[in-house]
N, C-alpha and C positions, 0 to 999 in steps of 0.2 A: 285734500283728495289727491294724493300723488300716485297711488297704485304702484309704487316702486317695489316690486316683488323680487327682482333679480331672478332667482330660480324658484319657480313655483312647484312645490312638491307636497301635495296634500297628504296628510298622515292618515293612512287607512289602517284597517285591522291587520294588515300584513307588514306595517312599518316596523322598523327596528325598535322604536320607542315603545310600541305596544307589545312587542315580543318579550320585553324584559320581565314583566310580572309572570309570564308563562314559564320562563326559564327558572325564576326563583321558586315557583311552585314545584317544578319538576325536581329541583335539587332538594327541596324540603321532603318530598315523598321519598326520594332516593335515600336520604339520611334516616328516615323511619324504617325502611326495609333492612338497612345494614347496621343499625345501631341497636345492640342487644340490651344494654344496661343504662341507657340515658334517655331523658326526655327534656328537650330544651327548645326554646324559640327565641330568636333574636330579631329585633326590628329597629332600624335607625329612624329616629323621629326628629323633626325640626324643632328648634327652640322657638320661643315666642318672638313674633315680629316686634321691632322697636322703631319708634318714630325717629327719623333723621332730621327732617326739616319741613317747614311750611313756607309758602310764598304765594302772593296774589297773582291772579291772571285777569285778562280783559276778554270780554266776549265781543267778537266781531259779528257782522251780519251773517245770518245763517247758523249762529251758535258756535262758530269756529273759535278755538281757544288760542289766545295770544299770550306768550310769556316772555319775560326779559331774561337774557342770559348773555354770556360772552364766550368766546373761543380763544384758548391760549391767552395771550395778552393783547389781542388786536383791537379791542374796543371796550369802552366803558359800558355800553348798552347796545344790545342787538335784539331784534324782533324775531321770535320763532313761533311757528304754529305747532301745537301738539297734535300729532296725527297718527292714530292707530292704523291708518291706511298706507303708511310709509314703511317699507321693509328695511329701513336703515336709519341714517341721519344725514342731513345735507346742508349745504351752503348755497346761497344765491351767487350766480356768476358775476353779477355787477358788484356785489359785496367783496368778492375775492379780488376783483380788479382794483376797486377803490382802496382797499386796505393792503394791497400788495402782498396777499397771502400766497406763499409758494404751494403749487399743486403739481401732481404727477399724472400724466395721461395714462389711460388704461384701455384694455380691450373689453372691459365689462360694459354691459348695456342695461338700461332700465326701460320699462314699458309704461306708457301713460296715455292719457286721452289724446295727446298731441302726436303720438307715434313712438317709435323705438329709436334710442340714440345711445351712443357711447358717452361715457362720463369719465372725468378726471377725479382725483382724490386728494384730500388732505389727510395724510396718514398719521396715526398715533397722536391724535390731538386730545385736548381736555376741554370738556364743556363745563363752564362755571355757572352753576345755578345758585341762588341764594341759600347758603347753608350746606352745599354739597358740591364736590368736584367729581365729575364723571370722567375717568381717564381711559386712555388706550382706545379712542374712537377713531374710526375711519370715515370721514365726511366725504360723500360724493358731491359733485358740483352740478347744479342745474340752473336753469333760467326761470326765475320767478317774477319776471317783470310784469306779466299780466295780473298776477295775484296782487302785486304792489299797486298797480293801477286800479284794480277792482276795490281794494280795501282802503285806499287813500293814505297808506303809509308804507314805508319800505319793509318788505318781508326779507329778512336776512337768511332765513333757513327754515327747515322743517325737522322736528324732533320726533322720531318714530321708534321702531323696534330696538335699535341699539341702546336706547335709554330705557324704554319701558320694560324690556326683558330682564333688567338687572334689579328692579325694585318692585314693591307694591306701590301703586300710584292711586291716590284717592282724589277725585274731582268733585268738589262741592260747589255747585252752581248757585246755591242760596247765598253763600258767603263769598263766592268767587275766590276760593282758596284751594290750592293743591297741597296735599300732604304726601310726602315721600317717606316710605317705611322700608326697613330691611325685609328681605324674604324670611318667611317663617310662619308659624301658626298665628292665625288672626281670627278674631271674633267679628263677624260682619254686623253692621247695624240691624236692629230688629225691624221687622215689617217690610223687608225687601224681598228680593228673589235672586237666587244664585243660578247664573247661566253657566253652562259648560261648553263653551265653543270648541270647535276644532282650531288648533293653532298651527299655522306654518310660521312665517314671520308676521303674518297678519291674522287677526282673529276672524273666524268665519262662524256665523251664527245661523242656526236653522229658524226660520220664521214661518208662520202661517199667514197667508194672504188670501183675500176673498174679493172677487168682483163678479165676473161672469161665472166663475166657479171657485171652489175652495182648494187651495194648493199649499203644500209645504215644500220649501226650497231653501237652499243655503244662500247667504248674503254676507258680503264683507261688513264688518262692524267698523265704521269709518268716521272717527271724530274730526277728521280733516276736511270732510265734505260739507260745504255750507248749503245743505239741502235736506229735505225730509227723506225721500226715497227715490231710488234710481233703478230702472230696469233696462236691460238691453232689448232692442227691438227683436232680436232673434229669439230670446226667451219669451217675450210677449206673444210673438207669432206662433211659435211651436206649442206653447202651453194654452193658447186661447184664453188667457186669464181675463182679458178686458171685455166688458159688456159692449155691445154695439150701441154707441151713444148717438142720439139724434143731433147733438150740437157738433159743429165743425171743430177739428183739432186746432189748437193754437201752438205757436212755435216761439222759442226764446233762445237766447244765446247763453252758453255756460262756458266757464273756464276750468281748465284742469292743468295737469303737469305739462308745461311746454306748449299749450295750444288752447284754442277755443273752437267751439262747434255749435251748430244749431241743433236743438233738441225739441222733441214734442212734449208738451205739457198738458197734463190732465189730472184726474184724481183716481185713487184706488179706494174702493168701498170700505175695506177693512185691512189693517195690518196689526198683527198680534206678535208681541215680543214677550216670551214667557207668559204670564197670566194677564198681561196688560194689553188692552185693545184700544186702537186708535181708528176712528172712522173718518172717511172722506179725506184721505191723506194726499196732499199735493205730490205728484209723481212725475219725474222726468223720464223720457224714453229716448235712447240714442242708438245710432248705428255703430256698433262696436267692431269696427273694421280690424283693429289690432287685438281683439279679444282680451282686453285688459280685465274683463270680469270673469274670464275663464269659464265661459259657457261651454258645455252644459252642466259643469260641476256647480257653478254658481249662476244666479239669475241677475245679480246686480249688487247694490249696496244700500245699507241704511245709514243715513247721514246725521250730522249733529244738530240740525234744526229739530229733529225728533229726539235724539239721544240726550240733548241738553235738558229734557224734562225729567231726567233722573239724576240723582247723585250717584256717581259711578266709582267702583273700586276695581282697578285693573290688576289682576294677579296672574301674570304670565307664568311664574314659577309653578303655581298650582293648576294652571290652565283653567282659571275661573274668572268670571266677571260678575260682580255683584251690583245690582241696580235697585234703587229705592226711589219712588216718586218724590219730587221736590215741589217747591212753590210754583214752578212753571208747568207742572204736569197737565193742568187743564187750560193752558194758554191756547187761544184760538189759532188755527192755521190761517196763513195768508192766502186768500184765493184771488187776489187782485192780479190782473194781467195787463201789461202795458206794451210789451214789445220794444221797450226802450232800454238800451244798454249804455251805461255811462262809466267813464273812467276818470281817475284823478291823475292828470298829467301836467307837469310843470306848474304846480300850484293852481291849476284850473280844472274845473269839472266839465268834461267835454262829452258830447254824444258820440259814441263809437259806432253804434249800429242801430238801425231802425228796421224792424221786421215788416215786410210788405203787408199791407192791409190790416196792420195792427192798430190799436188805439193811438199809439205814438205817430204812426204814419198818417192816419186820418187827421190828427191834430196839426200836422205840418212840420214835425221835427225833421232835421236833416243832419247827416253826419258832419261833425265839426262844430255844431252849435255849442256855445259855451253857456252853461247854466249859472246864472248869477244868484237866483233865489228860487225857493220852492215854498209856496204859500207864505210869502213874506219872511221866510227864514233866510237871512243873508250870511249864515255861518260858514259857508263853503265847506261844510262837513258832509262828505259823500255818504257816510254811514247813516246820518240823519235823513238825508234826501232819499236814500234807498228804502229806508223804513217807511217813509210816507208813500212812496210809489208802490211798494209791494203790499201794503196793508190797507190802502184807501180804495173804496169803491164809489167815491164821490169825485166831483170835478177838482182837479189840481191845477193851481195857477203857477206858471213858470215865468220868470223873467230871464230871457236869454240874450246873448250877444251873437249876432250873425253878421259877418263881414264888418265888424266894428260898429254896428248899429243895434241899439237895444230894441227888443221886441217882446211882447207878452203873448204867451201861448197857453191855452187852456186845454187840458186833456182829461177825459173821463175813462178810467180803467174799467175793464169788464171782468166778470167772475169766471173762473175756470170750472166752477162746480155746477 
């Protein structure tokens, strides 16, 4: 979830891209009026799309896609997140320093949840994926330390529009395989649905949502967001989309490009993407001070904890996204709420934040506590620990280390539904 849009220019009916068919039609009519003895029609068509390569990927918490790749000749293996919410392609600043990669400062800026900042670039580089080399790429450099802490492994970069715009990319969550195809005519799998998003550097999909009222609004289609659904508080207020709930709102911490912030957590009664309906969808609301969601044009984003329930074909060249339900389509949503934020730092899983009056606060957690085990799981695997905390509505037993002294803490999460 990088939101690196650089220059956001929605394509409207007056854009140059959409004017092209009108010009072609005008020229065709012109030829009919002034051609006396001929009748002809020419049309350029794409050849068939061809498979270039396939490679595996790993699913992180929230459905985020992790793939292995390298840049130029700097490493044998690097961790990249595949992110339709990135308007380019990027490297982590600590990776750049550790590998002594030469970069060039620039005046260009990117906008994300943590603010607006200038970025440096690695120009004219090559991304090496299994079976394909993607050349002439300009990587911008950003700080992904928080993402690395959150996922428990080093995130070396994010792969977005610069790669996705060159190929047809198929994501199969059942087999955890990505297929890369050349641009061209393609027959999509049967039984799915073809979306026609608006494309800038980011795909923007119209969705129908319903809670207090039924609304249709544009949202980013964001595979890099490890959540189900996110709305800006501005959109929620102006649209009056939320029902007046009797229960008190709960708050949690979320990470994004270059920063973290507290967000409100609740559920939306219904989210519809194409013909597919999801009920009682966990939804985050945040104060979008930098307008990274481009309100009022957009209301927020749909993330990959929901999108992973489809096998997806991204076809930027045709401005199409094909989705078909997979084996995860009916997976239950996680309604458990803890108020506990944990990071993997220096090979230890530490408590970073405890939301006041949350289950974690009432259980006695403190910032800096080191988690040794969760329900007798001593694996030190932050992904496994997060899965338990986010999905359990029962008592969870923690063994922690506080000031060098082991201690047992029991926490019972509560439901946001």
